[in-house]
N, C-alpha and C positions, 0 to 999 in steps of 0.2 A: 353611109347615109344616115341622115338623121328620120327621127320617128314621122317627121311632118311627111317628108319623102315617099316616106315606107308607105304612109298611111296615104298617101295621094295615088302611088302606084298599085298599092294593093283594093284601094276605094274604102270606105269609111263603113260601109256595113255590117252590120254585127255579127252575116256568117263571113265576116274575114279575119276577125278577131284571133282566133287561134295561129293564123298564118301568118297574122302582124306580130306577134305575141313573140313564134318563133324567130323571126325575122330581127327583131330588136334582141334578143336574144343573144343571135347567132352575130349582134354587130359592137358586143359588149365583152373587152378585153377578159373579164372573167367570169363569163359563160354564163351572168346569171339578168335576172329581170331587177331593174331598182326603184324603190320607193318614189322617185321625181318623175321617171321614165311612165312609171302606171299611172299618174297624175297626170302626167301630158297628153297621154294614148285615151287615157278617158275622155280631155277636156277634145279632144280632137274629133273622136268618132262620138261626142254628147252622148255617151252612156256615162251609171254611176260609176265613179270609183271601184265599190264593193263589188262591181258584177266585173271587173276587169281583174281586182284581185281576187277575188272569187274561181274567176276561171286559172287564172296562172296558179293558184295554190293547186288546184283539185289535181290538175295533171302531173303526173310525175317525170316530164320533160321540159317542166320546166323548175325554175332555182330562183327563189327570193335569195339565196345568200351565192356568197364566190365560191365558184368552183373554178380544177384547173381546165387547163387549154384540151386538153382531153380528159372524154365521159367515158369510162368503163362502169356496163351494164354486166353485170355476174345472173345467170338466170336461175335461181330459185326453186323452179317448176319441178313437180313429181319425176316426169322423167328425166330432167337435170341430174338431180337428187341422187335419183338410184344410179346413174353413170358417175355419180362422182363428184359432181358440185365441188360440196367440201373441201376434197383434194386439193382442185382449183382454184377455190378460194383461199386456205392457204400456202398456194405456191406466190398468188397477188399479192398478199398480204407482205408475207415473207420477202419479195421482189423487191415491191414500194415502201414495204416499211411506215403502210398506214391501214387502218381499220376500215370496215364499211361506214362513209360518210365523209370519210376524211379526205384530204387532198395531199400530195406529195408537198414538201417545203419548196420544192422551185416552182410550184403553181403549173407543174404539167400534167398531172393525172390525179382525178378523184375517180373515188371506188363507190359506187351504189350497187346492190342488187334490185332485182326484177321479178316479178312474179311470174313472166312470161315473155320470152319473146319471137313465139311462134315457129318455132327450127326443133321440134323436138326429134325428128327423123336425125340431126344431128350432135344428137347432145351428148356431153354437156355445152353449152354455149353459153359466150360474151359478146357485148356489141362493143365496140368503141369506136367512139362514135357515131357514122353511119354503117358502119361495115360490121357483121355479123362474120363471127368466127365459130366454127363448128369443130364437132369430135376432137377437143381438146385433149389435153394431158396437161402435167404440170412442167417439164419440156418444154411444149408447145407453145402454151403461156409466158414462160422466160424467154424465149426467143421471139415472141411479140412485141412483147412491153420492152425489149432491149433493144430490138429493131426499132419501136417508134420513140424509144430516147434517144437515138441517137439518128434519127432525121431532125428530131429536135436541135439538136446539137448543132450542125450541118446549118440551121435554117437561121 
């Protein structure tokens, strides 16, 4: 779907900007927003490029740099930290061979941290794409990541 089609479908009102940015990012193979796309969007919506870029750079769910097909967001909130978030981070890093903010060589996973996922009752928690995983252990994280990697190989 083109940017023009997305804007036409959502409407060019400023109140639709965030959802349009999500749609554009979801449509890119590298899971990010590109400068030329933001320029085109600003033109189509008749708003300053600076407003589009500042919105895209303010929210952590948007990225202006290429990322993997799957985004792992590990919660660093106090409840997750108390329940062993550091051990979960170590298990993810060991399994994938990447640090926070990095993408695996094959472009499958990008590891990010976030201040809260709103699932404190099942801490520690991570979200991969739109799926939240709670009550994590090092073994559970390894199984989840290996399962997703295996699905990628089949696809």
